[in-house]
N, C-alpha and C positions, 0 to 999 in steps of 0.2 A: 123707595126704589133704589137709591144709592146703597142702602144697607143690604138689600137683596143681591145687588151686583158684587158687593164686597164679600158676602158670604159665599157666593158662587165662585169667586176668584180663589178664596181660601180653600174651598173644596177641590178645585182643579189643581192647585199647588200641592195639596195633601196627596191627591191621587198620583200626581207626577212623581212626588217624592217617594211614595210607596213603591212605584214601579222601579225607581232607581235603587231603592233599598232592597229590592227582591234579591235574595242571596242565590248565587249559582256556585257550582263546584268547578274549580279550575285545577287542572292537573298538567304536569309537564316535566321537563328535565332541565337541569342547569349544567352546562359544560364549559370548558375553556376553549380557547381558539383552536386547539388540536382535537376537539370533540371528545375530550376525556371528561368524565363526570366529576363535578366538584361537590364533595360531601360537606354538610354542615353550613350551607348558605343560609343567611338570615333573610326572611321574607316578611316585610313590615307593611301593614295597611296604612297608607298615607293619612296622617292626622291622628294616629293612635300609637300607643306603645305596644300594642299586641301584635303577635306574629307567630311564625313557625320557622322550622329549619328543614332542609332537605335531609333525606336519609343517606346512608352510606353510598348509595348508588347515584346520588345526584338527582333523585326524583322527588317530587313534592305533590301534595294534594291539599287544597285550602278552599274554604267556603267564604266568599266575599260578595259584596254588592256588585251588580253587573256593571255599574259605571265607575267602580273604584279604580284607584291607581295603586299598584304594588311597587315596592321598592326592594330590589335585590341587592344584597350587600355581602362581600366576602373579602377577607384580608388579602391585600395585594392586588385587588381588582377594582376597576372603576364602578362606583355605585350606579345602578341602572334602574331608573323608574320606568314602569310599563303600565299603560292603561289597559284595563280588562276589555272594555267595549264588547260585552256580551260573549266573549270567547270562552270556550271551556278547555281549550288546549293552548298553552303558551310555553314554547320552548325558548330558553335563554342561552345565548353564547356570551360569556363575560370576557372582557378584555383586560389585560394586565395594566395596572396603574403604575406607570414608570416613576411617577413622583414618589410613591410610597414603597414600591417594591425594590428590594435590594437583593439581587441574585447572589447566592452563595456559590463560590467557585472553589473547586478542589485544587489545592496547591500541594507542593511537596510536604509530607508529614502533617497534613492538616487541611483546613479550609478557611476562607475569609470572604467577606462581602466584596463584590466586584468593585464597589466604589472605593475600597481601600487598597485594591491591587496596584502595585507599583511596577510590575513586570509586564512583558508582552505575552499575553495568554489568549489563545483562541479556543473556542468550544464548539462542539457539535453534539446534539442531543439524540435521544433514542429514536424519535420519529424521523429524523433525517437519515440515521443509519439504516433503519428498516425499509426505507424507500429504495435502497440499492440491493438488488438480488444477487449478492455475492457471499461466499462462505467465509471470507476473511474481512473482519470489521475494519481493519486498517485501510482496505481498498475503498471503503465508503468515504474516506477523506478526499478522494480524488476530485479536484476542481472546487472544493468547498471551503478550504482553509487557506488563507494567504500565507505564502512562504513555505508551504508544504507541497512537495512533489512526490506523487505516488505513481509507480509504474510496475508493470508485470514483465519480468524477464522471461517468463514462459507462461503460456496459457494452458498448460497441462492441468487437468483436474487435480485439485489439492495442492498445487504449487504455491509457494510464498510470493511475496511482493517485495519490491525494492522501494525504499522510502528515504527521502532527504528533507531535512528542515534547514532552510536558508543555505542551500548549496553545499559545496565541497570544501573541506578544510584539510583533510589528511590525504597523503599519497599512498600509504600502505596499511594504516591501522583501522580502516573502515570508516564509513561516514553515516552508518545507520544510527538513528536515535535510540535512546534507552526507552524501553517500554515498561511501565510500572502498572501492575494490575492490583487494584485494591490495596495500594500501599507497598506492594512487593516488587522490587526490580526483578524482571525475568532474565534468565541467563541463556536464553536461546529457545529453540523449538519453533514450530510453525504456528503463527497466529490463527491459521485456519482451524486449529484444534479448539478454539474458543468460539462458542456459538454467539453470533452477533445479536441475537434476540435477548441475550442475557445482559447486554450492556446498557447502562443508563446514560452515561455521558463519556465523551472523549475530550480531554483537555490537552492542548498542545502548549508546552512551555518552550518559548523560542529564544528568549534572551538570557543573559547571564544572571540577571536578578531573579529569574524564576528557576533556571535550570542548575545554577551552581550549587544548590543545596544537595545535588546528587554528585558533586565533586568530580572524581576521576572518571565518571561514566556519563557526564552531562555535556561534553563538548559539542555533540551533534544534536542537542535538544532532547526533550523528554516528552513522551506521550503518556498521559495519565488516564487509565481506564478505570471507571467505576461501574461495578455491576449493580443490578437491581436488588432491592431489598423489599421485604414484606411490610405492609402497613396494617395497623390495628383495625379491626372491623370484620365484618362477615367475609369468610373466605371467597376469593374470586378464582374461577377456573377459566382459563383461556386456551382455546384450541386454534392452532395456526397450521394451515396446510396450503402448499402451493406446488404447482407442477408446470413444466414448460419445456422448451427446446433450445438447443444451441446450434449455431452454424458458424462457419468462417466469417469474420468481419469483412475480409477482403479476399479475393481470389485472383491471382495473376493469370493473364491469358498466355497459353502455351502455343507453340507451333503445332499445327495439325499435321496429319500424315503427308499431305502434298507439300506443305511449306517445309516440313522436315527434310523431305527428299530434295527440294530445291536448295535448302541450306547445304546439304552434302555436295550437291553439284557446284554451288558457288564457292564452297570451301576448297574443292579440288581445283577450280579455276584460279582461285586466289593464290594457290601454291604453285601456279604455273604448270599444272598437270591436269588439264581438262579431262573429264570422264563422262561416260554414258551412265544412264540409270542402272543398267545391269552391273556396271563396274562399281558404283558407289553402294549398291545394295548387294554386297557380297556375302551377307549373312543369309542363310537359307530361310530362317524364320521371317526376317524382314521382307525378303524377296517374295515369298509365297503370300504373305499377308497383303503386300502391295498389289500383287496380281489379283488376289481374291477380293480386293477392295475392303479389307478388314483393317480397322484401327482401334486403338484403345485410349480412353480418357482416364488417366491415372487418378484424377480426383474422384471420378465416379466409382472407380474400382476400390479405392482405399478409404474413402471418406463416407460418412453417413451423417444423418441428422442426430445430434446428441440430445440428451434429455436431462432435466434437472428435477429432482423431487426433494421437497423440504417439508417435514412434518414435526410439530412439537406440541407439547401440552404443558401448561404452566398452572401451578396452583400457588396462590399467595394469600396471606391474611394473618390473623392472629389476634391476640388480646392486648391489653395495655402492657402486660409484662412480657409476653412472648410473641414475636413475629417471625414469619418465615417466607422464603421464596424458593420454590422448587420448580425446576424446568428440566424436561428431558426432550431430546431432539434427535432426529434422524435426517441426515443430508446425504443424498445419493446423486452422483453425476455420472452419466454415461458419455464418454468423450466422443468427439467427432471422428477421431482416429480409432480404428478397431483395437481392442485390447488396451484401452486407456481409461479404465473406470476408477471411480473413487467413491468410497463410502465412509462416512464419519458418524459415530454415535457419541452423544455427550449427555452428561447428567450434571446438574449444578444444584446445590442446596446452600442457601444463605440463611442463617438464623441468628436472631438477637434475643437475649433474655435479660430482663431487668430484675436481677436477683434481689436488689434492695434499692432504696432511694439513691444510694451513693455508689452502687456497684452494677456494672453491666458486663455481660460476657456474651460471646458469640463465636461463630466459626463459618468459614466459607469452604465448601467442598466441591471439587471439580474432578470429574472422571470422564475421560474421552478415549475413544479407540477409533483408529482409521485403518483402512485397507485400500491400497492403491495398486492397480494392475498397470505396470509400466512397460509391458511388452511392446506395445505399439509405438513407443517413443525411444527405443534403444535398439535400433536395428543394426548398428555396426558392431564390429568385433570388440571394441573397447568399451562398449556400454554407454557411449555418448549420445545425447539427444541429437536426432538427425531427421529434419523434415525435408531433406534434399531428395528423398525417394519419390516425392511427388512432382519433381521437376527434372530429374535426371534420366529417367527411363524412356526408351524409344516408344513413340506412339504406334509403331508397327510390331510391337512385341506381343507376348501372350502370357497368360497366367496358368493355364491348364493344358495338358496334352490331349491327344485324341481320345484317351480313355476317361477324361474328366478329372484326372489327378493333378494336383498342384505340381508345377515344375520349379526347380531351384533357381534357374535364371530365365529372364524373359526373352533372351535370344542366345546366340552362341557365346557372346562376351560374358565371361565369368564374373565380371565386376558389375554387370547390370543384373543384380539378383532380384528375385521376386519377393517383395515384402510379404505377400500373403503366405508364401512358403515358410519364410522365417518366423512369422507369427505362429505358424503351426509347429515349428521345430524349436521353440524357445519358451521360457517361462520366467518372467522377471516381475517381482512383486515387492512391496514394502508395507510392513505393518508397524503401526505406532500405537503405543498406549501411554497415557499421561494421567497421573493421579496426583493431586495435591490437596493439602488441607491447610487452612489459614485461620487458626484460632486466635482470639484476642481477649484481653481482660481490660476493662476501663474502670478506673476508680476516681470518684470525685472526692479529693482530699479535703479541701476547704472551698469556699466560694471562689470560683474563677480558676482554681488550680486542679488540673487533671493529670492522672498518670495512665498511660496505656502500654500494655505489653502486647506486642504484635509478633506472632510466630508464624513460621511457614516451613513446610516440608514438601518436596516434590520428587517423584520418581518418573523419569521419562525413558521409556524403553523403545528401541527400534530393532526390527529384524528385516534384513534385506536378503532376498533370495534371487539367485540367478542361475539359469540352466540353459545350455546350448547343446542340442543333440548331436549325434554323429553325422547327421545329414545337414546340419545347419550350415557348415562351411566345407562343402565338397568332401565329405568323408573324414575330416579331421577328427581326432578323439573328442568325445563329449567333454563338456566343461561344467563344473558345479561350483557354486560359491554360496556360503552362508555367512553373513556378517551380523553379529549381535553387539549392541551397544547399550549402555545404561548411563544416564546422567542423573545424578542426585544433587539436589540443592536444599540447603538448610539456611534459615534466616531467623534472627532474633533481634527485635528492636525494642528498646526502652525509650518511651516518648513521654516527655513532661511538657505540658502546655499551661500557660497562665494568661489570663486576660482580665482586665479591669477597666473601669471608667472613673475618672476623678473629676469632680465638679461639672459633670455632664458634658465636658468638652475634651478632656484629655483621655484618649483611648490608648491603652498599653496592651501589648501582647508579646509573648515570648515562647519559644520552642527550644527544647534541648533534647538531643537524641544521642544515645550510645547504642551502637548496633554492630552486628557481625554477620558475615555471610560466608558460607562454605559450599564449594562445588566439587563434586567427585565424579569422574568420568572414566569409563573403561571401554575398550573395543576389542572384541574377539573376532578374528577374521580367518576363516578356513576356506581353502580353495583346492580343487582336485580335478584331475583329468583321467580319462579312461575308466569311468565307472563301469561296473559289470553289465548294466542295462540302462536303457533310456527310459524305461517304463516308470521308474520312481522319481524322475526329475532330479531336483537338487537333493531330495531325501536320500539318494543313493551315494551321497558323498562319503559315507563311512565304508563303502565297499571297494574303495580304491587302495592301491598299494602305497606304502610310505614314500616310494620314489616319485610318485606322481601327485603327491599332496603336500600342502604347506599349511602351517598354522602360525598366526601372528597375534600377539597380545600387546596392547598398549594402555598406559595409564596417563591421565592428565588431570591433576587436581590443583585447585587454587583456593585461596581464602582472602578475606578482606575484613578489616575492622575499621570503624569510622566513628567520629565525634562530630556532632552537628549543633550549631547554635544559630538561632534567628531571633531578632528583636524588631518589633514594629511599634511605631508611634504615630498616632493621628490626632491632630488638633482640630476640633470643631468640624470634623468631616470635610476639612478643606486642605490641610497639609498633611502629607503622609511620608514617612521615612521607614525604610526597611534595611536592616543590616544582617548579613548572613556570613557564616564562617563554617567551613567543613574541613576536617582533617581526615585523610584516607591513608590507610596502611595496607599495602597489597603484597602478596607473596610473589607476584609476577616480577618484582624488582628486587635487586640485591639490598644488602643491609645499608649501603651508602645512601640510597635514595628510596627506601621503602615507604616513607611517609611523604605525602604531599599536602599542601595547604591551598584551599580554594575559597577566597573571600569574594563578597560582592556588596555593593551599596546601591540603593535605588530610592528615588524620591518621586512624588507625584503631587500635583496641585489641582484640586477640584475647583476649577474656576466657576463652575455653575452654582456653587454654594456661596459665592460672594454676593454681597448685598446689591451691587450694581447690576446683577443679572436676575434679580428677583422677579421682575415682571416681563422678562424677555421670553421668547419662544424656545430658549435653549434649555434642554433637560439635562444634558451631559456635556461637559467640556473639561477634559482632564489633560494636563501636560505631564508626561513621564520622562524620566531619564535614569539610566542605570549604567554601571560599569562593574565588570566582574571577571574572575579567572575561573576557567573550567579545564578539566583534564580529559585525556583519552588513554585508557589502558587496554584498549582492544587489540592486544598482541598475543601471540602464543606464549605459553608459560616457559619460564626458566631460560629466556633468551639472554639473560645476563651471565649465564654459565656457558662453558664450552661443552656441547653435547656430542657424545660419541655415537657413531653408527656402526652397526655390525656389518662386516664385509666378508665375502668369500673370494679367494683368489687361488690360482694354481701355478705351480712351477715344476721344475724337474723332479722335485721330491714329493709331488702329490698335491692334493687339495687342502687348503688351510683356511681357517677362519680367524678373524681379528676385528679390531675396531679402528676407526679413523674419524677425523673431524677436520673440516676446512674453515670453521668459523671460530674466531678467537673469543674468549670470554670478555665481558665488559661489566665490571662491578658498578660502574657509574651510570648505567642505563637508567633512565627515568621517564616519567610520563610525558607525553605530548601535552603542551599547554596552550590554551586559547584564551586570549584577552579580548573581551568584547565590550564595545560601547553601543548603547541603544538609546534612542530618543524617539518619542512617539506622542501622538495626540489621539484621544478618544472623544467622539462627539455624538450628540443626539439632539434632535429638534422636534417640535410639534408633538409633545407628549409621546415621544418614542417612535413616531411615524418615519423618521429619517435618522439613521445612525451609522456609525462606522469608525474606522481607525486608520491611522497612517503612521508607519514606523520607518526609521532609517537606522541601519546598524553597520558596524565595521568590526571585523574580527581579524586579529593577527595571531596566527598559530606558529609557535616556535618549537624547537626541540623535536622536530619530526624524526621518526624512527626510520633511518635509511641505512642501507648496506654500503660500506666503504671498502675499497680494495686495499690490501696490505702488501708491502714489499715481500718478495719471496723469502728474504732472510728472516722474516718473523716466524716462519714455520706454519703460517696460516694464509689462507687466500683472502679472507674478508673478515669484517667485524661489523656488528650492528651498533649504530651510534645515534645520538640525538644531534643532528646537524642541519636539518632542512627547515625552511620557513615558507609560509604561504600567507597571503592576504585575501580577505573576502569581504565584500561590502554589498549592500543591497537595500531595496525598498519593498515594503509590504503595504498593500492598500486594500481595505475592505469597505463595502458600502451596502447598506440595507435600506429598503424603503417600502412603506405600505402605500402603494400608488393609489389604490382604490380601497376604501374602507366603508363598505355598506353591505347590502344584501349580497352583492358580488364583491369578493375580496381579491385583490391582486398584489402580491408581495414579490419584490425583486431583490435579489442579493447578488453582488458581484465582488470579485476579488482579482487583484492584479499584483504580480510580483516580478522582480528582476534581481538577479544576484550575479556578481562578477568576482571571479577569483583569479589569482595569478601566483606563480611560483617565484619566490624572492631569492631563495638560495637552495642549493643541493649539497652534496658532500664536499668535504674540504680537499680531498685528494685530487679531484678532477679539475685542474686549472690549466690554462694555456701558458705560454712563455711569459706573458705579462702579468700572470697571477689572477686573471679573470676566470671565474667559474665556467666550466664547459657543460653544455646541455647533455642530458642523458637521452639520446635519440632512440636507444634500444627500447626504453620504457615509454617513449613518447612524452618525456618531460623536458620542457624548455623554459629557461629562466626568463621571466617577464611575460610569459604566455599563460593562458588558462590551463588548468588540469583537464585533460581530455581533448586537447586541441588536435585538429586534423592537419597533419603536415604531409603534403603531397604535391605532385605536379598539377598545374592548372590547365585543365583540358579546355581547348578553345573550339574544337570541331574536327573536321576531317580534311586532309589535303585533297584537293580536286585536280582534275586533269588541267595541265598547264602550270601547275605549281611544283613540277618535278625538281627543278633546280633549287628552289627555296627549301624543299623538304630535305634534299641531299645535303645542302650546306648546313642545315640545322642539326643533322644527325650523321656526321661524316663517318662514325664508327659502325653504323648499321648499314650493311649492304642492301641495296634495293629499296631503301626507304623512300616512299613517294605517295602518289594518289591512293587513297583508301586507308592510309595510316593516320594515327592521331596527330593533331596539331597541338603543340604544347607551348605555353607562354614562356618567352625568354625573360625571366625575371631580372637577371642581372645585366641584360642587354649586351652580352658579349658575342652574340650571333651564333652560339652553339648551345644545344640543350645538354646539360650535365646535371649531376646530382645537386650542384649549387643552385639550380633553378627550382628546387622544391620550395614551397611557400606555405603559409598558414591560410587554409581555406575556410576555416570555421571551427566549430566545436560541437561535441555531442551534448554540451550543456546549452539549454535554450537561452536566447536573449531575453525572453520574458515568457511568463505562463500565467494562467488564471482560469477563472470559471464564471459562468453566468447562469443563475438559477431563477426561473420564473414559476411562481405558484399561484394558480387561480382557483378559487373555491366559490361554490354557490350551493347554498343549502347543504345537502349531504355529499355533493360531488367535490372532488379536488383533483386538479391536474398539475403535476410538477414536471418541469423540463429543465435538465441541466446540460449545459455545454461546457466542455473543457477545451482550453486553447493552450497549445505549446508551439512557440514560434522561434525561428532562428536556429534550427538544428541541422547540422550537416553529418551525413553518414555515408559509408561505402556500402552499396547494395551488392552483397556477394551472391545474390541469386542470379545476377547476370552471368551467363555462361561464357565459355572460352570461344565460342563460335568456330570450333574445329569440325563440327558435324558428327563427332563421335557420339555425343550425348544430346538428348533433346534439351531445350532451354526455354526460358521465358521469351515470348515473342518480342523481338526488337526490330527496329528499322535500320538495317545495316547497309553499308556502302557496297555498291557494285558499279561497274561502268555504266550500266543502264539505269541505275538508281543511285545518283550521287548524294546519298544521305550525309547529313552533318551530325548524326546522333551516335552511330556506332561504326567501328572500322570494318574493313573488308574481312570476311571469314578466311581462315587459313587452316587446311586440314592437318598440317603437321606441327603447328605451334600455336600457342595463345597469341593474341594480338599484343602489341607493345603498349606499355603504360596502362595496363588493364585497370589497376585500382583508380587511377586518375579518371578514366572514362566512366567508372561506376559511381563516382561521387554524386550524391543527390541531396536535395533539400528535403529533410524528413519532418518539416513543420506540419502541424495538423490542427484542425478543429474537429473535435469529436462530439457527436450527439451521445453523451456518456450515459445519461439516465433519463428515463421517462416513467412516470408513475401516475396512473389514473385509478382513483379509488372512489367508492361510494359507501356511505354509512346509512344503513336503514333508519328511517325516521322513528322517533320514540313511540308513535302511535302503533306501529307494527310490532316494535320490540315488546311493548307491554302485553300484547296479545300472545306473543311467543314466550313470555317470561324470560327474556334475555336482557342483558345489560347493554350489549352493543354487537353489531354485525357489520364487518367491513369487508367489502368485495373489492378486489384490486387486480390490475394488470400492470406489470412492470417490465421494463426493458433495460438492458445494459450493453454498452459498446455497440450501439445500433448502427452507427455510420461514421466513417472518417471522411472529412473534406480535406484532401491532401494532394500534393503533386507527386508524392512518393507512391507511384502507382504499381510498379512491377514487383510486388511483394505481398505477403500475407498480412503485414501490419507495419505501420511506420514506427512502432514502438519496440517491437521484439526483434532482436538481431536475427540475421539469416540462419536458417536451419533449426532454430529452436521452435518449440510448439507455439504457434501464433495465438494472438488474442482472439477469443470467441465473442460473438454477440449472442445474447440470450433474451428470450421473452418468456415470462412466467405469468400464470394466472393463479390466484389464490383467494383465500378467505380467512378472516380472523373472527372467531366467535367468542364472546365473553359472557359467561354465565353468572 
């Protein structure tokens, strides 16, 4: 009986084991955290040495027992065991293994593992760039990189951006960082010409240790852009298409027709000359429209909903010897202002060929062409951007006459012209083409020693057209202008690199560069009036007489030669030292100071690799310190010489031509020089779930290029000299955390920065009787104060009834000053308001700025929300009108005897109110809902049926909302009358075959 039970038990165990051993087919995909497929993943059946690998698309199919456990393994990622549990589809998302993965970071003239980096470098990757629906990749940095502040000076389609790394150092030579594209320093042009989808990474070099390798161009930091390259394997085809709309981010409230009439009445009363409605509406158009109850909303008349379309096709792949990346793209934006459209076409081809084991060659080719219609943003005679037309015209005006034809002016006032009429009677456009090729040759000389020849040639052409018809300005002669310019850049770098490891602990690397760069520029500008016909627009410029036409031609060439050396040493991945030296020679300076030397030294201690932290939760703990000298040669050419200008003058003997100059030569002119100290700490905990960095820096910039006045006996009025000094210090902080790491993932990244600058000295000639330097108030430069400080009267409110005597005593030189007039702070306490009572009210530079990004993902869904914060900014809001009643203005709460407001003074029909700029000072701080991205990746089970690699559906928004007290404007960022920032919402899809 016992034997029978034993046999039965064995049979049951055998059957159960047979059920477990029954093989099933399991299929799925293996991707990284960004849902990108990982090719070549090893899949091992637990307990055996047998396995398989995924194909090039990250897909796999394997037959295993239903109860088996699979082990997924990939270099740089955490090994992941998964139980089958009778499943036939298992999709795996692998996580990076911080302990074994060492990120490679692009640095100047090479790359290195991040663990060995000694400088302050921040990075942003392609997936973060592509979440921002903007045509300019630099704008994608907004709110995402500590110490970097990006802003738009104009929201006009196709316009560039303003960027600063760690604040302001120079007064006159520019503060924009150097942009390096695939190892080539760019010499200008609009970054909107570069398709953001072509970019793999953006690395920001912020301190001297990282940026001084670019010497005379690195004082304001460096942005290194690396474009995408092909990978060996089956060719991949990617199609990306999106479309959406744009609108104003903010719209100020205007006085409506009734409020506008009341403003006129109050302005007349404020001037002591009360009037009736018929008297203030003395224009027949305004009077009739008021009687008829007609009014016009200029925003509705002149603005529209804009649109954005972005379409691109990418093909990449290759073999073990030849790889390629090819992308062509169309970007089209229809602006919210009529006649403000922008179109960009771009083509990029990156190719690499391994000709032999020791030889690699390749080239990057970029072709782009853009066409911008700027008619809608150049409505004044001088061609300046002018958004004032939306706030200046009367709401009782008109656009068409009784026959339906456009009228030149909206009422009898000739200065209140009709923008729609001027759109019709003008044509302003700008076409740009940009072609460059960047070939290279790379030779492995011996083990560890490489030589690379990097070449570059670029042609950048621009054509600017402008035409104003005879009707544009009340019958004045028509005006034509065509301006042609070409910018040619050539570069040749010889780069020698060496790296070796001794005794498995001593890592040595060295880089030597000898290079040269040449830039050639010309501009041909022809203008004419009184062309024979309006029909040909600016193309009729050749039909004018020589008396009404002008032709100007200018050249502007410069060249640079440089020698670079960098040596790095690392001991046991714990202690790192980097020494850099660069010598620049520039044609922008005379023979006395043509060459400049820019050294730096940096060290880092990887504390996390010390034995006392072996069993701690610390993954990364690095201390860094650096000191270096950087330069700034961003000045016009040949300023060390005395440049003559052609002049025409007349006397009793007729008209004569000649030459003159007011600036003396200065053969000792040299670079602006910045000395920067930086110390920082990088940290990471819990297998990379928490990480960040903290940096402190201080920069002293000397030899600032400023103009000094000369005594009249010298024969010159002024001379450009190296005389100014500034100081700049600040703190950068960045933090990232994986708050939830499970089926639902929540990642948070934040950054916070502050920078402070001050002017230490200006020119030598401007001193008082005691020899102390005098401020340059004309330029707004004050010693001991920040660059960009706001120096104005401090507005406290409005004088009210009963304060007549106080107001009169404070302003004895202004007759009738009293209730309804601005109340100004008596800074020096002498009881009288004078120019000495102006004070420092703040600065256009923020007290601090930063960003907060939250990303939540679940299965195929991902939501990313980025906020940008800019705090402590003061500006004058020039959109606030004069309250004379002549023009309409943004609606404000102004003072009247019946409405004793403390916000704006009493209107006055014959004159602007006193201390107008002081009244208009506002806090321009803001928090912006900068970017929102919602995407969904189709699951592999659907993709397999469609024979696709991936399908991503997305909705993205940019500049969606401002939280700010700077209400009465179109944007807290863009200055008054410039094209304001737009908000956009786009919908799109990316399909990978």
